[in-house]
C-alpha positions as CSV (number, residue, x, y, z in Angstrom):
1,M,-1.4,-40.3,-17.5
2,L,-3.7,-38.4,-15.4
3,L,-6.2,-41.4,-14.5
4,G,-4.0,-44.7,-15.3
5,Q,-2.4,-46.3,-12.3
6,R,0.6,-47.5,-14.1
7,D,2.7,-46.0,-11.4
8,P,3.6,-48.2,-7.9
9,D,2.0,-47.0,-5.0
10,H,5.6,-45.5,-3.3
11,L,5.5,-42.9,-6.6
12,Q,2.0,-42.3,-6.3
13,A,2.1,-41.0,-2.9
14,R,4.5,-38.6,-3.8
15,P,2.9,-35.3,-4.5
16,P,4.0,-33.8,-7.8
17,F,7.5,-31.0,-6.2
18,L,6.6,-28.1,-8.1
19,M,2.3,-28.4,-8.1
20,P,1.6,-26.0,-5.6
21,P,3.6,-22.8,-6.9
22,L,2.5,-23.8,-10.8
23,I,-1.2,-23.6,-9.5
24,A,-0.5,-20.5,-7.5
25,L,1.1,-19.3,-10.6
26,F,-2.0,-20.1,-12.8
27,F,-4.2,-18.6,-10.5
28,A,-2.7,-15.4,-10.7
29,M,-2.9,-15.8,-14.8
30,L,-6.3,-15.8,-14.4
31,V,-6.7,-13.1,-12.7
32,G,-4.5,-10.9,-14.6
33,F,-6.8,-12.7,-17.7
34,I,-10.0,-11.3,-16.2
35,A,-8.0,-8.1,-15.6
36,A,-7.3,-7.4,-19.3
37,H,-10.8,-8.1,-20.5
38,W,-12.7,-6.6,-17.9
39,Q,-13.3,-3.5,-20.5
40,D,-12.0,-4.7,-23.7
41,L,-13.1,-8.2,-24.7
42,S,-11.8,-7.8,-28.6
43,D,-8.9,-9.3,-28.4
44,L,-10.6,-12.4,-26.4
45,G,-10.1,-14.9,-29.0
46,K,-6.5,-14.6,-29.0
47,D,-5.8,-14.1,-25.8
48,L,-7.4,-17.1,-25.0
49,R,-5.1,-19.2,-27.0
50,E,-2.1,-17.8,-25.8
51,A,-3.2,-18.4,-22.2
52,K,-4.4,-22.1,-22.8
53,V,-0.6,-22.5,-23.9
54,A,0.9,-20.9,-21.3
55,V,-0.7,-23.1,-19.0
56,L,-0.7,-26.4,-20.5
57,F,3.1,-26.3,-21.7
58,P,4.2,-26.2,-17.9
59,L,1.9,-29.2,-17.2
60,L,4.2,-31.0,-19.7
61,Y,6.0,-31.2,-16.3
62,L,3.0,-33.3,-14.3
63,A,2.5,-35.6,-17.5
64,Y,6.7,-36.6,-17.7
65,L,6.9,-37.2,-13.6
66,R,3.8,-39.7,-14.3
67,C,4.9,-41.2,-17.5
68,G,5.0,-44.7,-15.8
69,L,8.6,-45.3,-16.8
70,D,11.2,-47.2,-14.7
71,L,14.9,-45.7,-14.1
72,K,16.4,-46.7,-17.1
73,R,14.1,-45.7,-19.4
74,T,13.5,-42.0,-17.3
75,R,17.3,-41.9,-17.7
76,Q,16.7,-42.6,-21.6
77,L,14.1,-40.1,-22.0
78,I,16.5,-37.6,-20.1
79,V,18.9,-38.1,-23.1
80,L,16.5,-37.8,-25.2
81,V,15.6,-34.3,-24.1
82,L,19.4,-33.5,-24.1
83,I,19.6,-34.9,-28.0
84,V,16.7,-32.9,-29.1
85,A,18.4,-29.8,-27.6
86,V,21.6,-30.8,-29.5
87,G,19.4,-30.9,-32.5
88,A,18.0,-27.7,-32.3
89,G,21.7,-26.5,-31.9
90,F,23.0,-28.3,-35.0
91,E,20.2,-26.4,-37.1
92,A,21.4,-22.9,-36.0
93,V,25.0,-24.0,-36.7
94,L,24.0,-24.9,-40.0
95,Q,21.9,-21.4,-40.3
96,G,25.1,-19.3,-38.7
97,L,27.4,-21.0,-41.6
98,K,26.1,-18.9,-44.3
99,F,26.4,-16.0,-42.5
100,D,29.3,-13.9,-42.9
101,L,31.6,-14.3,-40.1
102,G,33.8,-11.5,-40.4
103,T,31.9,-8.8,-39.4
104,F,28.4,-8.7,-37.3
105,S,25.1,-8.0,-38.9
106,E,21.5,-7.4,-37.2
107,T,19.9,-9.3,-40.0
108,Q,22.0,-12.6,-39.5
109,R,21.8,-14.3,-36.5
110,A,20.8,-17.6,-36.3
111,T,17.5,-19.4,-34.3
112,G,17.7,-22.3,-35.0
113,P,13.7,-24.1,-35.2
114,F,12.2,-21.1,-32.8
115,G,11.2,-18.9,-35.7
116,D,12.9,-15.3,-36.9
117,I,15.0,-13.3,-36.2
118,K,13.4,-11.9,-33.3
119,M,13.5,-15.0,-31.9
120,A,17.6,-15.2,-31.4
121,N,18.2,-13.9,-27.8
122,R,15.8,-16.9,-26.3
123,A,17.2,-19.5,-29.1
124,G,20.9,-18.6,-27.1
125,V,19.1,-18.6,-23.9
126,F,17.3,-22.6,-24.5
127,F,21.1,-23.6,-25.8
128,A,22.4,-22.0,-23.0
129,M,20.5,-23.9,-20.9
130,F,21.1,-27.2,-22.1
131,L,24.7,-26.5,-22.5
132,P,25.9,-27.5,-18.5
133,M,24.0,-30.4,-18.3
134,L,26.1,-32.1,-21.3
135,A,29.4,-30.7,-19.8
136,A,28.6,-32.2,-16.4
137,I,28.1,-35.6,-18.0
138,A,31.0,-35.2,-20.1
139,L,33.4,-34.5,-17.0
140,Q,31.7,-36.9,-14.5
141,P,34.2,-39.1,-12.7
142,G,34.4,-42.6,-13.9
143,Q,32.7,-41.7,-17.4
144,T,33.8,-43.9,-20.7
145,R,35.2,-42.6,-23.0
146,R,32.7,-43.2,-26.1
147,I,30.1,-41.1,-23.9
148,R,32.8,-38.3,-22.8
149,W,33.6,-37.6,-26.0
150,V,29.9,-37.6,-27.2
151,C,28.9,-35.4,-25.0
152,L,32.3,-33.0,-25.4
153,L,30.6,-33.2,-29.3
154,G,27.5,-32.0,-28.4
155,C,29.0,-29.3,-25.8
156,C,30.9,-27.7,-29.2
157,V,27.3,-27.6,-30.8
158,L,25.5,-25.9,-28.3
159,A,28.8,-23.6,-27.6
160,S,28.9,-22.9,-31.8
161,A,25.5,-22.3,-31.5
162,I,25.2,-19.8,-29.0
163,L,27.9,-18.0,-30.6
164,L,25.8,-17.6,-33.9
165,T,22.4,-16.4,-32.2
166,Y,25.1,-13.4,-31.1
167,S,23.4,-13.2,-27.9
168,R,25.3,-11.4,-25.4
169,Q,23.6,-13.0,-22.3
170,S,23.6,-16.3,-23.6
171,Y,27.2,-16.0,-23.8
172,L,27.2,-14.7,-20.2
173,I,25.4,-17.6,-18.7
174,G,27.0,-20.4,-21.1
175,L,30.9,-19.1,-20.0
176,F,29.2,-18.8,-16.3
177,T,27.4,-22.4,-16.1
178,L,30.4,-23.9,-17.8
179,M,33.0,-22.0,-14.8
180,I,30.8,-23.8,-12.3
181,V,31.0,-27.4,-13.6
182,L,34.3,-26.7,-14.2
183,V,34.7,-25.8,-10.6
184,W,32.6,-28.6,-9.7
185,R,35.3,-31.1,-11.4
186,S,38.9,-29.1,-10.7
187,I,39.6,-26.0,-9.2
188,P,43.2,-26.3,-11.3
189,M,40.9,-27.4,-14.7
190,A,38.4,-24.3,-14.0
191,L,41.4,-21.6,-13.7
192,L,43.2,-23.2,-16.9
193,A,40.2,-22.9,-18.7
194,G,39.4,-19.0,-17.4
195,A,43.0,-18.3,-18.6
196,L,42.5,-19.7,-21.9
197,V,39.3,-18.3,-22.9
198,I,41.0,-14.7,-21.5
199,G,43.9,-15.2,-23.7
200,G,42.6,-16.5,-26.7
201,A,38.9,-15.1,-27.2
202,A,40.4,-13.1,-29.8
203,T,42.1,-14.8,-32.0
204,L,40.0,-18.2,-31.9
205,L,36.1,-16.4,-32.2
206,P,34.9,-15.3,-35.5
207,G,35.1,-11.7,-35.9
208,S,31.4,-11.1,-35.8
209,V,31.5,-12.8,-32.6
210,V,34.4,-10.4,-31.1
211,D,32.6,-7.3,-32.9
212,R,29.3,-8.4,-31.5
213,V,30.4,-7.8,-27.9
214,E,32.8,-4.9,-28.4
215,Q,29.8,-3.2,-29.9
216,T,28.2,-3.3,-26.2
217,Q,30.7,-0.3,-25.4
218,Q,30.8,2.6,-27.7
219,V,33.7,5.5,-27.7
220,D,32.8,8.7,-29.2
221,A,35.7,11.3,-30.4
222,S,36.0,13.2,-27.4
223,G,36.9,9.5,-25.7
224,S,33.6,9.2,-23.5
225,V,32.4,5.4,-23.2
226,S,28.5,4.8,-23.5
227,F,26.6,1.6,-24.4
228,D,24.8,0.5,-27.7
229,V,21.1,1.0,-28.2
230,S,20.2,-2.6,-27.4
231,T,21.5,-2.2,-24.0
232,T,20.2,1.3,-22.9
233,S,16.8,0.2,-24.3
234,R,16.6,-2.4,-21.8
235,F,16.7,0.1,-18.7
236,T,14.6,3.0,-20.1
237,I,12.0,0.0,-20.9
238,W,12.6,-1.2,-17.4
239,N,12.1,2.2,-15.8
240,G,9.4,2.8,-17.6
241,T,7.8,-0.3,-16.3
242,I,8.2,1.2,-12.6
243,D,6.2,3.8,-13.6
244,M,3.3,1.6,-15.2
245,L,3.4,-0.1,-12.0
246,Q,2.9,3.4,-10.1
247,D,-0.1,4.0,-12.2
248,H,-1.3,0.3,-12.5
249,P,-0.2,-1.0,-9.0
250,G,-2.6,-4.4,-9.4
251,G,-1.3,-4.6,-13.2
252,V,-2.2,-4.3,-17.2
253,G,-3.6,-7.6,-17.4
254,L,-2.4,-10.2,-18.6
255,G,-0.2,-9.6,-22.3
256,R,-1.7,-6.3,-22.1
257,F,2.7,-4.8,-21.6
258,N,3.7,-3.9,-25.1
259,E,0.3,-2.0,-25.4
260,H,1.4,0.3,-22.5
261,I,5.1,0.4,-22.6
262,G,4.8,3.0,-25.3
263,M,3.1,5.4,-22.8
264,Y,5.8,5.0,-20.4
265,S,9.2,4.6,-23.1
266,S,10.0,5.5,-26.7
267,F,9.7,1.9,-27.6
268,A,6.2,0.6,-28.2
269,G,5.6,-2.5,-28.4
270,K,8.6,-3.6,-27.1
271,D,8.9,-6.7,-24.4
272,A,10.0,-6.1,-21.4
273,H,13.5,-8.1,-21.3
274,N,12.7,-9.3,-17.9
275,G,10.5,-12.0,-17.0
276,F,10.2,-11.5,-13.7
277,L,9.5,-7.4,-14.6
278,L,7.4,-8.4,-16.9
279,T,5.2,-10.2,-14.6
280,L,4.6,-7.6,-12.0
281,A,3.6,-5.3,-14.2
282,E,0.9,-7.6,-16.0
283,C,-0.3,-9.8,-13.1
284,G,0.9,-7.4,-10.3
285,P,2.9,-8.2,-6.8
286,L,0.6,-11.5,-6.8
287,G,1.7,-12.7,-9.9
288,L,5.5,-12.1,-8.8
289,L,5.2,-13.8,-5.7
290,A,3.6,-16.6,-7.3
291,L,6.6,-16.9,-9.9
292,L,9.4,-16.3,-7.4
293,W,7.5,-19.4,-5.4
294,V,8.4,-21.5,-9.1
295,F,11.8,-20.4,-8.9
296,W,12.2,-21.6,-5.5
297,R,10.6,-24.7,-5.4
298,L,12.6,-25.1,-8.7
299,W,15.8,-24.5,-6.5
300,R,14.5,-26.7,-3.4
301,L,14.2,-29.6,-6.5
302,T,17.4,-29.5,-7.2
303,R,19.1,-29.3,-3.7
304,M,16.9,-32.6,-3.1
305,L,18.2,-34.3,-6.2
306,R,21.6,-33.4,-5.3
307,N,21.4,-34.6,-1.7
308,S,19.7,-37.7,-2.2
309,P,20.7,-40.9,-1.1
310,G,21.1,-42.0,-4.6
311,A,23.3,-39.5,-5.4
312,T,26.4,-39.0,-3.1
313,R,29.0,-39.5,-4.8
314,P,30.0,-37.5,-7.3
315,E,30.1,-40.4,-10.2
316,T,26.4,-41.1,-9.4
317,R,24.8,-37.2,-9.7
318,A,26.4,-35.9,-12.5
319,L,22.4,-35.5,-14.2
320,E,21.3,-33.7,-10.6
321,L,24.5,-31.5,-11.1
322,G,23.7,-30.4,-14.5
323,F,20.3,-30.2,-13.8
324,T,20.9,-27.6,-11.3
325,L,22.8,-25.3,-13.7
326,V,19.9,-25.8,-16.3
327,V,17.4,-24.0,-13.8
328,V,20.0,-21.8,-13.1
329,A,20.5,-20.8,-16.6
330,M,16.9,-20.7,-17.1
331,A,16.6,-18.1,-14.0
332,L,19.6,-16.1,-15.6
333,G,18.2,-16.1,-18.8
334,N,14.8,-14.2,-17.3
335,M,17.1,-11.6,-15.8
336,Y,17.6,-9.9,-18.8
337,G,14.6,-11.5,-21.1
338,S,11.4,-12.7,-20.6
339,P,11.4,-16.5,-22.0
340,F,9.6,-18.3,-19.0
341,F,6.3,-17.9,-21.1
342,D,7.4,-18.9,-23.9
343,S,6.4,-22.3,-24.8
344,L,8.6,-23.1,-27.9
345,I,11.5,-22.3,-25.4
346,M,10.7,-23.7,-22.1
347,A,8.8,-26.7,-23.5
348,N,11.9,-29.3,-23.4
349,F,12.6,-27.4,-19.7
350,W,9.3,-28.9,-18.3
351,I,9.7,-32.0,-19.6
352,L,13.4,-32.3,-18.2
353,C,11.9,-31.2,-14.5
354,G,9.3,-33.8,-14.8
355,L,11.7,-36.3,-15.7
356,M,14.3,-35.7,-13.4
357,E,11.8,-35.7,-10.1
358,R,10.9,-38.8,-11.4
359,Y,14.4,-40.3,-11.6
360,G,15.4,-38.9,-8.5
361,N,12.3,-40.5,-6.5
362,I,12.8,-43.8,-8.2
363,K,16.8,-43.6,-7.0
364,L,15.1,-42.6,-3.6
365,H,13.1,-45.6,-2.9
366,A,15.6,-48.0,-4.2
367,A,17.8,-46.3,-1.9
368,E,15.6,-46.8,0.8
369,L,15.1,-50.4,-0.1
370,V,18.5,-51.2,0.2
371,A,19.2,-49.4,3.4
372,A,16.2,-51.2,5.3
373,H,17.5,-54.6,3.8
374,H,20.6,-53.7,6.0
375,L,19.1,-52.9,9.0
376,P,20.7,-54.9,12.0
377,P,17.4,-57.3,13.6
378,R,16.1,-55.5,16.3
379,P,17.3,-57.0,19.6
380,E,15.3,-58.9,21.8
381,R,13.2,-57.4,24.6
382,P,12.4,-59.8,27.7
383,M,9.6,-60.3,28.4
384,G,9.4,-59.6,32.2
385,L,10.4,-56.0,30.7
386,E,7.1,-55.7,28.8
387,F,4.8,-57.2,31.7
388,P,6.6,-55.6,34.7
389,L,4.1,-57.2,37.3
390,A,4.7,-61.2,36.0
391,G,8.2,-59.8,35.8
392,R,8.0,-59.7,39.5
393,A,6.3,-62.9,40.3
394,L,8.6,-64.6,38.2
395,P,11.9,-63.2,37.9
396,R,13.0,-65.5,35.3
397,L,11.2,-63.5,33.0
398,S,13.3,-60.4,33.4
399,I,16.1,-62.3,31.3
400,S,16.9,-62.3,27.8
401,K,16.9,-66.0,26.3
402,A,20.6,-66.1,25.6
403,L,21.6,-65.5,29.1
404,R,19.2,-68.2,30.5
405,R,21.1,-70.5,27.7
């Protein structure tokens, strides 16, 4: 893919939109890796493997951007990415059906194909990322009935998977992105859906889901309200991260957050639960700036796709609107967690980024060809205006051929 010339010239000429910030992020990670092993080389082999994975999986974006497929097959690969997400959600649903749905238990949380129970929150973020894209396709104006129902079925599978992960941040991300899709389609529809969710959630949802949400706030015998341990631990870890930065303003080194957080909080070995704070703590301000640049470029990519000539009408830009919310959901997932550097969670996201950029480039080129084909012919310029001195000597040269006739 890197050495071949399978893409036409108009696609080869367009530089990868996300590569500059990704290169900056890789450089910041390299600096953090060197800082982590400047005095301690005991875990060099393990850290090299983790760094290799962290670098290679974002390059899936470049591989699929240069995949050499036409518009139809690129769109088919985008659909395949969504099918894979639904398949992962279906596996999580099958796991969840074996649970006791009456009461919530920390030992019963669905993860699908993503591993042990510690991956439940990140699995929920994965399902929440792809949910709005299916919803956007289902609610696309003029959509065929068969595709609409298939996408709605996929939405139900992913929504059920999110519920069974018992990840409260994923609940909020899924609801937020779905409401935006509904607002884009119809504001009255969004208001009706919001009323149904508020009014029927307690009766329609499993008791374990309601129990999980109610555990967020706890009321003691005196009537005072407090948050549960899972919620308060995040604030404690974030405060400890700030203290860590005061002692290590340049970062503690790539992959060293878990080893240091125990010195600044009572949660030794825990994750930062915030992708931005984690990057700042490990790679310093340079890493955070590079990460923010990646997110800014992702947002600009979604805006470019939505505003391209091939996506001017609502019935032709469902994928672009859905991809925008995939990026929004991924960003929100890193506000209360840190799945950005998790290859299992982010691999499909990077593939989708490459495919969507390619899809937009092909549509843009097709629109440019159509516009060039319909341009009005350039009016003939009299020769006397091109050569003023000759026009003075021969005045007829300053008159167009049509007037001379």
